C-alpha angles and dihedrals in degrees: 000000000000115000120224097225094184092054092047092053091050093052093047090051091049091051092051091052092050092050091050092048091047092052092050092047092051091052091051091050092049091051093050091048090054090051091049091050093050091048092050092050091049092051090047091052092048090050091051092048091048091050091049091049091049091048090051091049091048091049092049091047092049090048091050092048090050091052092047091051094047118102113269124226120249119276117272133209109249110214091197097059097021090232138111109255138188133212124259120221091262095052096260124126123268120201099029134090113266088007094148089068096049135080116238091208093054105042096136096039092052091045092053093045093046093049093047092048096046095043093048090058093058120101124253088262090060100032096056104039121197132200129194138173115232138169108300091215092058097056140043123227120251117238117272113072112189115254114192093198094050097040117034119219095269112147121222102170140030133218098238097181141354121210119230116257089008128137087251091058091046090051091056100249115153134203108262096031111145113225114222097166134014109182105302093342119105138154091287101051110020091109095216091314094304089118089062092045091054096042099052100063091042091054092046092051091052097039089240130156121232118213115222135183121206135180116224134171114274117248116228124234116270087238091066109103098220134125095235129052100220132070107228114239097006117115138182128200117245118196116203140166118229126199113203112212141141115279136166093280133061124295128002103284107027103227132097117238122194133176115276113252111181091201094055100035116112121197111244122235114219 
């Protein structure tokens, strides 16, 4: 019944070491399990997000395909570009400059709003335009002679008013005249009348004349026994030279020019 004290101490020491190592190992395992759980949750969330994104993309693609396959409305005449245009699948305009930013169903509304906004921003010298006839020998002519063969008589602006005793009145411009050419500006490149606004002060600074071409209703002969003096719907082309310059009124030419809207235009009666 003798006890080996030395052996007992050795075994107790060995047991204490094992317990310590076991405790440390369990803590390490617990930490790794927590990391594994967090990684799994992150992957699951990414998978869900990816699935949602794919679902959204699939839905958008299906919606686009449905719109592309849907019947399109008939082509419309675009008064801004002067061309017939069609609708893209997203409702924008195909066949016109800057058509991706326009609404096919609101061509005229956008045109009117754009013209009003742009024209309102112009200075007095470009808002109230003035035309005058001066000595041809005293001035040069600005570039842009009107060529009827190159530029058809398609109006893009209207003389909305002519001030009394203004250069415009002296030049022979009338309210209701349809502008087909103003210097180098025509229905294709007038840029919502900005070309006129830029041309007028330049011509005034250089004492230059600007050639213009307008359509106006044709006056009937005095021999015609009719109550009115104008043949409805018949026009002639008048070619003038205008000389922008300061005068006692506003602006440089003394007449108001607005965009041509066929729906709103009323024939003048002289």
